C-alpha positions as CSV (number, residue, x, y, z in Angstrom):
1,M,134.8,61.6,95.6
2,M,135.7,64.3,93.1
3,Q,132.4,63.9,91.4
4,R,130.5,64.5,94.7
5,L,132.7,67.5,95.4
6,F,132.0,68.9,91.9
7,I,128.2,68.4,92.4
8,L,128.3,70.2,95.7
9,L,130.3,73.0,94.2
10,I,127.8,73.4,91.3
11,A,124.8,73.3,93.8
12,G,126.5,75.9,96.1
13,T,127.2,78.2,93.2
14,A,123.6,77.9,91.9
15,A,122.3,78.6,95.4
16,L,124.4,81.8,95.6
17,L,123.4,83.0,92.2
18,A,119.6,82.3,92.5
19,P,118.9,85.4,94.7
20,A,120.9,87.6,92.3
21,A,118.8,86.4,89.4
22,A,115.6,86.8,91.3
23,A,116.6,90.4,92.3
24,Q,117.0,91.2,88.6
25,S,113.5,90.2,87.6
26,S,111.2,93.2,87.7
27,N,107.7,93.7,88.8
28,I,107.3,96.6,86.4
29,E,105.8,96.4,82.9
30,T,104.9,98.9,80.2
31,I,101.8,98.1,78.2
32,E,99.5,99.8,75.7
33,G,96.8,101.9,77.4
34,S,93.1,102.0,76.6
35,S,93.3,105.1,74.5
36,P,95.3,105.6,71.3
37,G,98.9,106.6,71.9
38,E,98.6,105.8,75.6
39,K,101.2,103.7,77.5
40,M,100.9,102.5,81.1
41,T,103.8,101.5,83.2
42,L,102.6,99.6,86.2
43,T,103.5,97.0,88.8
44,I,102.6,93.6,87.4
45,T,101.8,91.9,90.7
46,P,99.7,93.9,93.2
47,Y,101.1,94.4,96.7
48,V,99.0,93.2,99.6
49,L,98.4,96.0,102.1
50,N,96.2,94.2,104.5
51,D,93.7,91.2,104.5
52,D,91.3,93.1,102.2
53,V,93.3,95.6,100.1
54,S,95.9,95.2,97.5
55,A,97.4,98.0,95.3
56,R,99.3,98.7,92.1
57,A,101.2,101.8,91.1
58,V,100.6,103.2,87.6
59,G,102.2,105.9,85.5
60,I,100.2,106.7,82.4
61,E,101.7,108.5,79.4
62,S,99.4,109.9,76.7
63,P,99.4,112.5,74.0
64,T,97.6,114.8,76.4
65,G,100.1,114.4,79.3
66,T,101.2,112.2,82.1
67,R,99.0,110.8,84.9
68,W,99.9,109.0,88.1
69,A,97.7,106.7,90.1
70,L,97.4,104.0,92.7
71,T,95.0,101.2,91.7
72,L,93.2,99.8,94.7
73,I,91.8,96.3,94.7
74,G,89.4,94.9,97.2
75,I,87.8,98.2,98.4
76,S,84.1,99.0,98.3
77,R,82.4,101.9,96.4
78,A,81.6,103.4,99.8
79,D,85.1,103.4,101.2
80,S,86.8,106.7,101.5
81,V,90.3,107.0,100.1
82,G,93.0,109.3,101.3
83,L,96.8,109.8,101.5
84,S,98.8,111.4,104.3
85,L,102.4,112.1,105.3
86,G,102.5,112.5,109.1
87,D,99.6,114.8,110.0
88,E,99.4,116.4,106.5
89,A,96.9,115.2,104.0
90,L,98.3,114.6,100.5
91,P,96.2,115.7,97.6
92,I,94.3,113.3,95.5
93,K,93.3,114.7,92.1
94,D,90.5,112.3,91.2
95,I,89.1,108.9,92.2
96,S,87.7,106.6,89.5
97,R,85.5,103.8,90.8
98,P,83.7,100.9,89.0
99,G,80.1,101.6,88.0
100,E,77.2,100.7,90.3
101,N,76.8,97.2,89.0
102,E,80.4,96.7,87.9
103,V,83.3,94.9,89.5
104,G,86.8,96.3,89.4
105,P,89.4,98.3,91.1
106,T,89.3,101.9,92.3
107,R,92.0,104.2,90.9
108,A,93.2,107.2,92.9
109,Y,94.9,109.7,90.6
110,V,97.5,111.9,92.2
111,S,99.9,114.6,91.1
112,Q,103.5,113.8,90.0
113,E,104.7,115.4,93.3
114,T,102.4,113.3,95.4
115,F,103.3,110.1,93.6
116,L,107.0,110.8,94.1
117,T,106.5,111.8,97.8
118,V,104.6,108.5,98.5
119,A,107.4,106.6,96.7
120,E,110.2,108.3,98.7
121,Q,108.6,108.6,102.2
122,S,108.2,105.5,104.3
123,R,105.9,107.6,106.6
124,A,103.3,108.1,103.8
125,R,100.0,106.3,104.6
126,L,97.1,105.2,102.5
127,H,93.7,105.5,104.2
128,V,90.9,103.2,103.0
129,G,87.7,103.5,105.0
130,D,88.8,103.1,108.7
131,A,92.1,101.4,107.8
132,T,95.4,103.2,107.7
133,L,97.9,101.3,105.5
134,S,101.6,101.5,104.9
135,L,103.0,100.9,101.5
136,P,105.7,98.2,101.6
137,A,109.2,99.2,100.7
138,P,109.3,97.1,97.6
139,M,106.1,98.8,96.3
140,R,107.7,102.2,97.0
141,A,110.8,101.2,95.1
142,D,108.7,100.1,92.2
143,M,107.0,103.5,92.3
144,Q,110.3,105.2,92.0
145,Q,111.2,102.9,89.1
146,I,107.9,103.7,87.4
147,F,108.6,107.4,87.9
148,D,112.0,107.1,86.3
149,T,110.7,105.0,83.4
150,V,107.8,107.4,82.6
151,L,109.9,110.5,82.8
C-alpha cells in the first residue's frame, strides 16, 4: 500500500512540474548570420498564422547596425505585405523575396519602433494578400524577448 502511495505521489509531483519545465524552454535562439560578425536572434519554430502562412520574428545584429524583421513562410511572390495598428498603416522598410525561380521565405524588414509596437500591441495586424492576420500572443512575447536580447 505504501509503495502505491509513493508511486502516486511521485507521478503527481512529476505532472505538476512538467508544465513549469515546458514553460522554461524557449523558442528563441541566437545563431551566426550570413555575413561576417552578424548574429541573428530568432524564433526557432515558426508560428502558424493561418492555413497558408507561418511567421518567424528576427533581430539581426551586425557591425553596421541592427535590423528587425518578420520572416513569412508560405506566401507567393505576388502577395502584398503590410502591417497595421487599428486604421493606421505601420511602416515596412524593405521586403526581401526569393528570386524568380527560387523557393524560400519572404522577409519584411521593419524599424525598431515598428517591431516593438507589433510585439506589444495585440491589435497589430499582418496583411498578406487579401488575408488579415493576427500575431498570436506567444509570438508577440517571443518578439519582446528577441528585442530584449538584441538590445
